[in-house]
C-alpha positions as CSV (number, residue, x, y, z in Angstrom):
1,M,0.0,0.0,0.0
2,K,2.9,2.3,0.8
3,I,4.3,1.9,-2.7
4,L,1.0,2.9,-4.3
5,I,0.7,6.0,-2.0
6,N,4.3,7.0,-3.0
7,L,3.5,6.5,-6.7
8,F,0.4,8.7,-6.3
9,V,2.3,11.4,-4.5
10,N,5.0,11.3,-7.2
11,T,2.3,11.5,-9.9
12,I,0.9,14.6,-8.3
13,A,4.4,16.1,-8.0
14,V,5.0,15.4,-11.7
15,I,1.8,17.2,-12.6
16,I,2.7,20.2,-10.4
17,A,6.3,20.4,-11.6
18,A,5.2,20.2,-15.2
19,Y,2.7,23.0,-14.5
20,L,5.3,25.2,-13.0
21,L,8.0,24.7,-15.6
22,P,7.1,25.9,-19.2
23,G,9.8,23.6,-20.7
24,V,8.2,20.4,-19.4
25,H,4.9,19.1,-20.8
26,V,2.7,16.2,-19.5
27,S,-0.3,15.3,-21.6
28,S,-2.4,13.5,-19.1
29,F,-2.6,12.0,-15.6
30,I,-1.8,8.6,-17.1
31,A,1.4,10.0,-18.6
32,A,2.3,11.5,-15.3
33,F,1.7,8.2,-13.6
34,F,4.0,6.4,-16.0
35,V,6.6,9.1,-15.6
36,S,6.6,8.6,-11.8
37,L,6.6,4.8,-12.3
38,V,9.6,4.8,-14.7
39,F,11.4,7.4,-12.6
40,S,11.0,5.1,-9.6
41,I,12.3,2.2,-11.6
42,F,15.3,4.2,-12.9
43,N,16.1,5.5,-9.5
44,T,16.0,2.0,-8.1
45,F,18.1,0.2,-10.7
46,L,19.9,2.7,-13.0
47,K,20.8,5.5,-10.7
48,P,23.0,3.5,-8.3
49,I,25.0,2.2,-11.3
50,L,25.5,5.7,-12.6
51,L,26.5,7.0,-9.2
52,I,29.2,4.3,-8.9
53,L,30.5,5.0,-12.3
54,T,30.7,8.7,-11.7
55,F,31.8,8.6,-8.1
56,P,35.1,10.5,-8.6
57,L,33.3,13.3,-10.5
58,T,30.5,13.4,-7.9
59,L,33.1,13.6,-5.2
60,M,35.1,16.4,-6.9
61,T,31.9,18.5,-7.4
62,L,30.8,17.8,-3.8
63,G,27.7,16.0,-4.9
64,L,26.4,18.5,-7.4
65,F,27.0,16.1,-10.3
66,T,24.1,14.2,-8.9
67,L,21.9,16.9,-10.4
68,I,23.3,16.1,-13.8
69,I,22.6,12.4,-13.3
70,N,19.0,13.2,-12.4
71,G,18.7,15.4,-15.5
72,I,20.0,12.5,-17.6
73,L,17.4,10.2,-16.1
74,V,14.6,12.7,-16.8
75,A,15.8,13.1,-20.4
76,L,15.7,9.3,-20.7
77,I,12.2,9.2,-19.3
78,S,11.1,11.8,-21.8
79,W,12.4,9.6,-24.5
80,V,10.7,6.5,-23.1
81,V,7.3,7.7,-21.9
82,P,4.9,9.0,-24.5
83,G,3.0,12.1,-23.4
84,F,6.0,13.5,-21.5
85,Q,8.2,16.0,-23.2
86,V,11.2,18.0,-21.9
87,N,12.4,20.8,-24.2
88,N,16.1,20.6,-23.3
89,F,18.6,19.4,-20.7
90,L,18.4,22.4,-18.5
91,W,14.6,21.9,-18.1
92,A,15.3,18.2,-17.3
93,I,17.7,19.3,-14.4
94,L,15.2,21.9,-13.2
95,F,12.4,19.4,-13.4
96,S,14.3,16.8,-11.3
97,L,15.1,19.5,-8.7
98,I,11.5,20.8,-8.5
99,L,10.1,17.3,-8.5
100,S,12.2,16.3,-5.5
101,I,11.2,19.4,-3.6
102,I,7.5,19.0,-4.3
103,S,7.4,15.3,-3.6
104,G,9.2,15.8,-0.3
105,I,6.7,18.4,0.7
106,L,3.8,16.2,-0.4
107,R,5.2,13.2,1.5
108,I,5.3,15.3,4.7
109,V,1.7,16.4,4.1
110,V,0.5,12.8,3.5
111,K,2.1,11.5,6.7
């Protein structure tokens, strides 16, 4: 049940973040749900591999390279999920940043 609640919270966060950023477009609630689902899968399986491979660069930038990794994941998601479009890489980085802030706030509200 907790996984479904987290997916729903992330879906709402995707919709809000896409509304706030003019360079990110989500066509429907279903597309936002699939964005949150694929983002969760990528964060579970792909992100740890990318973090290990880029550890020296992440260490040299004091963790700021993690924003670039999140932007890469968002760009991949926009390529995979129909109905979700990100105009360029800067919007992908901003989307990942805004998404994490909004989903953190919504998780606090839900608890």
